[in-house]
C-alpha positions as CSV (number, residue, x, y, z in Angstrom):
1,M,-88.2,-15.0,27.3
2,L,-91.3,-13.2,28.5
3,L,-89.8,-12.7,31.9
4,F,-86.7,-11.1,30.4
5,V,-88.7,-8.8,28.2
6,S,-90.9,-7.8,31.1
7,A,-87.8,-7.1,33.3
8,V,-86.2,-4.9,30.6
9,K,-89.5,-3.0,30.2
10,L,-89.8,-2.5,33.9
11,V,-86.2,-1.2,34.3
12,A,-86.8,1.2,31.4
13,E,-90.1,2.4,32.9
14,I,-88.5,3.1,36.3
15,A,-85.5,4.9,34.7
16,L,-87.8,7.0,32.5
17,M,-89.9,8.0,35.5
18,A,-86.8,8.9,37.4
19,L,-85.4,11.0,34.6
20,A,-88.8,12.8,34.1
21,G,-89.0,13.4,37.9
22,Q,-85.5,14.7,38.0
23,F,-86.3,17.1,35.1
24,L,-89.5,18.4,36.7
25,L,-87.9,18.8,40.1
26,G,-85.0,20.6,38.5
27,L,-87.4,23.0,37.0
28,L,-89.2,23.6,40.3
29,A,-86.1,23.8,42.5
30,G,-84.1,26.0,40.1
31,Q,-80.6,26.8,41.1
32,K,-80.9,25.1,44.5
33,R,-81.6,21.7,42.9
34,D,-78.2,20.3,43.8
35,S,-78.9,20.7,47.5
36,N,-82.4,19.1,47.2
37,L,-82.4,15.7,48.8
38,F,-85.0,14.2,46.4
39,Y,-83.2,15.6,43.3
40,Q,-80.0,13.9,44.6
41,L,-81.9,10.7,45.1
42,L,-83.2,10.8,41.5
43,Q,-79.7,11.7,40.3
44,V,-78.3,8.6,41.9
45,M,-81.0,6.4,40.3
46,T,-80.4,7.8,36.8
47,K,-76.6,8.0,37.0
48,P,-75.9,4.5,35.5
49,F,-78.1,5.3,32.5
50,V,-76.6,8.7,32.0
51,K,-73.0,7.4,32.3
52,G,-73.8,4.6,29.9
53,M,-75.1,7.1,27.4
54,R,-71.9,9.1,27.8
55,L,-69.9,6.0,26.9
56,V,-71.8,5.4,23.6
57,T,-72.1,9.0,22.4
58,P,-69.3,11.0,20.8
59,K,-67.5,13.7,22.8
60,V,-69.1,16.4,20.7
61,V,-72.3,16.0,22.7
62,I,-72.0,18.0,25.9
63,D,-72.6,16.6,29.3
64,R,-75.7,18.8,29.9
65,H,-77.5,16.9,27.1
66,M,-76.8,13.4,28.4
67,P,-79.9,13.0,30.5
68,L,-82.1,13.9,27.5
69,A,-80.1,11.5,25.3
70,A,-80.6,8.8,28.0
71,F,-84.3,9.5,28.1
72,V,-84.7,9.2,24.3
73,A,-82.6,5.9,24.3
74,L,-84.7,4.5,27.2
75,A,-87.9,5.5,25.5
76,M,-86.8,3.6,22.4
77,V,-85.9,0.5,24.5
78,W,-89.3,0.7,26.2
79,V,-91.1,0.8,22.8
80,V,-89.1,-2.1,21.5
81,A,-89.7,-4.1,24.8
82,T,-93.4,-3.3,24.7
83,I,-93.8,-4.4,21.1
84,T,-91.8,-7.6,21.8
85,K,-94.0,-8.3,24.9
86,I,-97.1,-7.9,22.8
87,N,-95.8,-10.2,20.1
88,L,-94.8,-12.8,22.7
89,C,-98.2,-12.6,24.4
90,L,-100.0,-13.1,21.1
91,Q,-97.8,-16.1,20.4
92,I,-98.2,-17.9,23.7
93,G,-101.8,-16.7,24.4
94,V,-103.0,-13.7,26.2
95,E,-104.2,-15.7,29.2
96,Q,-100.7,-16.8,30.1
97,C,-99.4,-13.2,30.0
98,R,-101.5,-12.0,33.0
């Protein structure tokens, strides 16, 4: 169970960092962000999470807000996974969690 929770937490952390990087690079690159290689790489990394968020949100939410919604959802997943990992480590002993 600890391995599963750690894996979920790790995937959420990677996706959160990719979404944050995509946002910051989009601010720096401006209108030319779509031709930026690193922006495209981050976009490929975050596409499954953004498309998954599109599937669970109503059509009223515009596509431009999907990365922000995915970021918020992943942040909640990360918080839940962190709390669960802490609880598991307290139950089985802190020494076994290292």
